[in-house]
N, C-alpha and C positions, 0 to 999 in steps of 0.2 A: 581421489575419494569417490567411492561408488555410493551413490545416494540410495539406490534401491535395487532390488532384483525384480525385473519385470515379470508379470504373470506368464507362466509356461504351462503348456499342456502336452503331456507325453503322448506320442502316437503309438498305438498298439502295433506289435510285430505282425500280427495277423488279426483280421476282423473275426469276431465270434460268428459261429454258424448257427442258423436257426434250425428248427426241427425239419424244415423242408430241405435242408442241405445247402441252402443259399447263404452266402456271406452277408452280414448286416452292414449297412453303410454308416451306422451310428458308432462313433468312437466311445467306447464304454469305459475308458480309463478315467480315474478320478482327476479332477481339475486342481492343479496346484497354483494357487494365487501368489505364491512367492513370499518374500520377506520385505517388510517396510522398515527402513532404518529410522531410528530416533536419535537425533544429534544434539549434543551439548558439548561445547568446547570450554566455555568459561562459566563456572557455577556462581551461585550467589555469594560465595565466600571469597571469590577472587582467585580460585584455583583453576588451572588450565590443564586440559587433557593434551599433553604434548604431541601425542600421535595424530591428533586431529587439528592441531593449531595451523591456521592458514599462513603463518609465518610473515606477518606484517613487520615492516621495519619500525624502528623506534619513532621516526617522524610520522609514519603512517598511523601508528597507534595513537599518538597525540592528536593527529588530525581527526581521526575517528571520534575520539573523546570530545574534542571541541565541537564537531558537527552535532553531536547529540546534545551538548549543553546549549548550543545556539538554538536548536530546535525547541528545547524546553523554555528558553528565555522568550522566544517568539510566541509560543503558546500562552505563556503567562501574561505577556503584555497584551495579546489579542483579547484575552478574557477580561482584563482590566478595562480595556477600551470599549468592549461590548457592554459591560456593566455601566459605563459612563455615557453610553449613547453614541459613541464614535464608530462603532462597528456593528454589522448586521449579525444575524444568527450564523454560528459556525460550529464545527465539530472539533473539540479539543483532542489532543493526542497524548496527554500526560501518561507516562509509563510505557509508551510504545515507541520510544526514540530509537532503540536498537533495531527494531523491526523496520522502521522507516528508512534509516540510513543504510542498514545492512543490505536491503533489497536493491539499492541502486549503486552501491559502492563499486561494483565490478563493471558497471556500464561505461561504454565509451560515448563520445559525442555523436557517433554515427548510429548508435543503438537508439531504440525508441522506448518511451515509458508512457504507460496509460494509467493515470492515477484515479483513485476514487476520491471522495471529498475529505478524507482525514489524512492527507498526504503532504502537507506543506513543508515538513522537515525534509522529505525527499525532494520536493520541488526546489527548495532553497539550495540544496546540494547540487541539483541539476542545472542551476544557473538562473533561477527566478529571483529577481531583486525583491527584497522584502517589502518595499513600498508598493510594488506591483501586486503582491498578495494582499496587502492592506486594502488596496483599491478594489480588488476582486471581492473581498468579503464585506466591503462596505457598499457594494452595489454598483460600482462603476464598470461600465463595459470595457474600458481600457485595460482593466486588470485580468480580463478573462482569457484573451488569446495568449498562447505561449510566446515567450520572448523570441526575437529573431535568433536563429542559430541553435535553438533548444528543441530537440526532437521529442517533444512531449505532446500528448493529446490534451485538449481541455479536460478538466476534471469532470466526473460524472456525479450528478445528484441521484438520478434514477438508479436504484439498486441493481447492479449487475449488467446494466445496459451497455457499458463500455467494453465488456469482455469480448464479445463477438467482433466488433470493429478492430480490436487489438489483434485478434487472430487473423483477420483479413490483411492487416499490414504485414504480419509475419508470413502469410502465404505469398504475398507479393514479393517479399525478400527472397523466398526460396526460388520463385520463378525467375528472378533477376540474378540468381546466383550470388547474392550479396553475402558477405561473411559477417552479418550483423544479427541482432536478435531484438526481441520485444519483451519487456517485463510489464505485466498487468497485475494490479493488486485489487483486492476486494475483501470484504469482511465475511464472517461466518454466516451472517444473514443472507448474503448473496448466494450461498450454496443451495438455498431453497428456491432460487429462481431458475426457471427452465432454460433461459438464455445461457446461463453459465454451463449447464450440462451440454447444450448444443455446441458451445465453444470448445469444450473438452473434446467432443466427438470430431468436429471439423479439424481441430489441431492435430489429433492423433492420426486420423485417416490421411491427412496431407503431410504429416511429419513436419509441421510448421515450426520454425525456430522461435518459440514463445515459452516464457516461464510464467506460470500462474502462481501468484503468491496470495494465499488466503490468510489474512490477519485474524486469527481466531482469538478474539479478545473477550470471549465469555458471554457476550450479550449482543443480541440483535435488537437494539433499542431497549425494550423492557423484557424481552424474552430470553431467558437463560438457555445455554446450549442444551441442558438436560431436557428441556421441553421442545427443542427444535429438531433434534435428531436422536435416534435410539442407540447409535453406536458409540464407542468410546473415543473415536477419532474420525476425522474427515479425510485423512490421507488415503484411506481405503477406497474412497470414491474415485480418486485418481486412478488407482490400480484397476478398478472396474472398467475404465475406459481405455486401459492399456498404457496409461501415462506412467513414466518413471516418477515415483512419488517418495517424498521424505517428510518426516515430522521433525521440526526444529524448535528448540527453545528460543522463542522470538524475543526474549529479553536478554539474550546472549549475542552481543554484537559480533563476536568472533565466529560463533556458530552460524549466524546468518550469512556472514561473508563467505565462510567455507562452503555452505550449501549453495549460495548463489554463484560462486566461482565454478563449481562443478556443473550447475544447471546451465549457465551461460556458455560454458565450454561445449557441452553436449549440443546446445542449439546451434552454435557456430560451426561445429563439426558435422552437422547434418544428421545427428542422432535423434532429433525430434524434440518434442515438448517435455517439460517437467512440471510437476505440481508440488509446490512447497506449502505445507501447512505450518504456519508460524504461531506457536502458542504464546500468547501474551495476555494482558488484562487491561481493560478500559478503566483506569483509575479515576477518571473524571466523568463528566457529563457525556451523554450521547451527542447532544448539541446544547447550545446555550438556552434552548427553549425547553429543555428537559430537566426534571427533578428526580434523580435516581433514588433519593431517600424514600420515595413513594413505593418503590418495588424492590429495593435492594437493601439488605441489612449491612451495616458497616463492617460487621464481622466477616462478611464474604470477601471484603477487600483487604482486610488486615494482613493476611499472609503475604500478599503481593508487595507490601512495602519493603520487606527484606529482599525481594527479588528485583529491586529497582535496577534497570540496566546501567544507569550512570554510576550509581554507588558501587556496583560490582566491578565496573571498569576502573574506577578510581582505586579500589583496593588492589586490583591487579597491577596497575601502573605504579602505585606506591611501593608494592612488593618488588617491582622491577627496578626501583630507584629512578623512575622517569618522571614522577609527579608527586610533589609533597602536598600536604593539606593546604599550605599557603599558596602554592602554585595553582591548585584546583580552584581556590577561591578567586584568584586573579583571573583565571579563565572565565569564571562565571561573571565577574564584574565587567570584563571586556565584552562578553557576549551581550549582557544587558545594555551596555553603552552602544553597541552596534545596532541593537534593535531600536533604541531610542532615537538614534540618528536617522534610521529608516522611517520612524514614525514622523519625525519633523519634515522629511522630504515628502511623505504622504500628505501631511497637512497642507503643504504649500500647493499641491496640485489637485487636491480633492475639493473642488468647488462645485456646489450644486448648480445644475442647469435646468431649472424648472420649465423653461420654454420647450424643452425637448421631450416632454413626457408623452406627447402624442406621436412622436416620430417612430419610424420602424415598425409600425403596426400593420399597415396595409400598403400595398403597392399603389392602389388607387383608393383614397380615403372615402368611405361612404359619406353621403351628404349630411346625415344626422350627426355623424361624428365630427365632420368639418364644422358644423354649427356649434357643437360643444367646445371644440378647439378655439374657435374665434371668441366665444364668450369667456373662456378661460384666459386667453391672452389679453383680452380687454381688462379683466380684473387685475392681471399682473401689471398692466400699464397704469391703471388707476392707483395701484399701490407703489408704483415706482420700482418694481422688481425687474431686474435685467433678465 
């Protein structure tokens, strides 16, 4: 699958002559920015474009479906736990399950993934235990470092700040002649950050084996895309940097896998970076500290209910005779049970350690802070707090 046509500039057969009779050095031919492909394999009715189907086996199709269902179950349980005071502020990803799973499905254990903060579905698929993610989002440092053997970067809260380091990893891969690649994701809001543009430029100049995935979910917190950029798409920005670029239906799991298969192939074959704009929609909150009803009309979200990535996959699997409605319900119940088991493991290890609140602040603790620490510890002793 060819994802894009890269920008081409035709060279004139001969340079125009000025009135002095000297040839001009300026190429006066029109600049052709090429063609950006828009990809959808599986539509919201469960129909598949056979010519673009990535050709997953029956077992792979069922595994992809289950991964999306597990992502949603985890998201739902996290939200419940946050509302009950068991979890800190986090960013739900309801409705973005295909985008999450699709972007990492083609990665190997040797490849690297650099996630933003709305990526726990992808992280679970990459090998993060769910109880570890519970720890992370409830404020325990043990949950923050990636698990042993998982080539993931710690997730980034600062918008777009992780994209340049991801390019740096890819540049190192090229210099070591590794046949691996890096996938880094970010939202449409990060496209307004200068660091992301710098990352595009470094990657293209170096031909680094990196795939940029922009999860265009319609909102940068409370700012809609129509107020954030003046064009109809973001894929064109990739073209401006010379990146092979494609626009994909981010709610189409098969489309995401097809696009990422080609993008990762290009990276591994030394053909350089790719920019994937995945069109999806943030069906839930920006974070649990957010109230979207203040700035978003429910009518804006209504059309996206019919574009649910899980529903469309289930329609397709049912049409293929691979998944009945009863079997789909069983998958959901099993995913819910798996998340609850992880929650119980989390509860057994999530013990508050109030005596550590002053640790890891300074290499040499200032005297005034040491006085505060001693007073604080004395109060804990008087209350019998370990």
